[in-house]
Structures are given as C-alpha cells and as structure tokens.
C-alpha positions, 0 to 999 in steps of 0.5 A: 558430658561435653563429649556426650553432648557433641556426639548427641545427634539431636544437638547437631540440628540445633547448630547454626544454619550454615551447618544445615545448609552445608549438608542440604541435598543438592540436585545432581545426575544421580538424584535426577535419574532418568531426568538427568538430561532433561533441559527443564532441570539444567538450571537447577544443577548443583542447587539445593532441592528447595530451589526446585520446590520453590520453582514448582510452587511458582509454576503451580500458582500460574496454572489456571491464572491470568499468566501463562508459562511459555513452552520451553524444552520438550513443551516447545511444540506448535500445539502448545503455542497455539494454546498460548496464542489463543489464551493471549486473545488471538481471534478464533479464525482469520476473519476475526481481525478488524482490518479495513481500508484507511479513511485517507486512502487515495481514490485513484490508488487501487485497494487490494482486497486479496492482500487484506485477506492474505494479511488476515491469514498470515496474522492468524497463522503467526499468532499476532494479536488484534491490536498488533495486527491493526498496527502492522496493517496501518503501517503497510497501508501508510507505506503504500500511500506514501509511495503512491503520493511520491510517484504522483508528485513526480508524474505531476512535475514531469507533466508540467515539464512536458507542457512547458517544453511543448508550449515553448516549441509550439508557440502558444498554450492553445496550440499545445492544448490542441496538440495534446487533444489530437495525440490522445484522440489518435491513440484512443481511436486507433490504439485498440482496447480502451482499457489498455489504451488508458493504461498506456496513457496513465503510464506514458502520457507525460513522456515528451517523446510519446506525446510528440509521436502521437501528436504528430500522428494526429496532425499528419492524419488530419492533413492527409484527410484534408488533402484527400478532400475527405470531409467525413474524416473525424478524428476527435469524434465530435459533432462540429455543428453542435459545437459551433452552435454552442459557441455561437448561441450558448451563453454558458459556453466559455467561448461564447463570450470570448467570440462576441467580445472583441476585447476578450483576451481569448477572442482570436482563439474563439474566432479561429475555433469557429472558423475551424468548425465551419471548415469542417462542416463546409470543407473550405479549409484544411484542418490541422491540430496546430 
C-alpha cells in the first residue's frame, strides 16, 4: 500500500511546498520564443513564471492611474516621453511657463526678453515642469545680478581711485570737477554718435588714462580758442549769461549763498566761477578747464 501511495500522482501535489517550487516553470529562451531577446523579459530570465505574472499585474494597476510607467527598451521613444511630460504637468506650449523679470532686478541692468523666450522654448522642449522652470530661471537671473553687482562695485572702486589720483595731481576737488566736466564735454561734442559716446563713457569713463587724455584735449581746445580771441567758442554748450544770473540772483542756486557770504567755505570757488562767466561774456580772460 505504501508503494501504491508513493506512486499515486494525486499525492505528489500534496507534498511540501519546496517540492512544488522545484518543479515550477521558469522563464527561458525556449519558453519566450520570439521574445527571447526582448529586454523587457531579461530581468526575469531563470525566474518562475509567477514573477512575470506579478509584474504584469502591477503594470496593469498603473494604467489609467496617477502613476506612470517610464518608457524603457523599445518604448523609449520621443513620442512616449512627450506623453510622460504632458501627464506630469508640462504646459501645452512654451508660453505656458510663468517666467518674469525679478522684482529686485537692477534698473541699470538691461533685461533680455529674447533670452526669456529662449528659456521658455528650451524648458518645453526638455520637458521641464513649471516649478522646476521657475527655479532654474530664478537661478539664472540671480547669477546675472550677482555678476553685475560685482562689476558695479569694481567700477565704483576704480572711479574713486581715479578721482583721488587726479585730485592729488590737480590740487583741488574743484579743479578735478572742472577737468572731468571738460573731458566729458569734449568727448560728447566731438565723439560722434551720442549712443556710442555714452557706451564709451560707461566702459572707459573711470580709466585714469582716458580721463586725462580727454581732459587735456578739452583744456587745450579752450586755451587755443582764447589765444585766437574766439569769444563764441562754447565747449560746454552752456549759456554764460543765464548761469551768471543764476549765481548772482537765484537764492535756490547753491553757489548764490557762497558768492555773497565771504565766510562761506566755497566763497572763493563761487567768485572764480562768476569771474570765468563774465570773462566768457566779455572776453576779458583766458578760459581754461583748470
């Protein structure tokens, strides 16, 4: 009887689970047939068929749900990734990104709207989500602002160094101010296109060599005009009579009080300016920048 029981096929399935697992059907090339080289099934090679069934069940549960299956293998195509990006919340087009000029953007730093448009197009093409796009764009603007402020600081320091050096060379702050005024007047009057001139001043206006060259040009031009007796030469584009009247009679003019008050620290500067303007009007004095 024992032998009969051992040979009874019905009793084999009732033996321990280990025996059942040993005889379980596994994934192999013969079983896969035409799909034997498909990368989708490579992870299951040598594993029980039940593993494939579990994986299939998990995949089916994701279809139509909140989760997405990332394209892999033969499914890794641009079209499938477009579907994924859209499902994740990418705007339908580049204009859907909420990018804008930062509130703390410096007024004197040009804002490139074409660059903003380029970022929108790149974000959409790469499948960047709105929140990520906003973060990347803020990072880009912060980098530009920091770089600009560093440059502004360096230029400011350079301007101070230029001023200190020229004041020391010329003797007084008033002479420096007149020297700078003459340098810029000469450049603006004879430099050509106003936009190009201003760009030149913005780029090189704090260079000591540039300031000295144009300051000396202005000084020489004024001296030459005086030697020729040219009373009509006007480098600064000013109205000497109007400026003189403002100093003498306009109490809101800062030089008015200095001129009429002998104890004012700027009294002599105001007197010199009145004399210079009178000389321009009447031609009784050589006019110079310094």
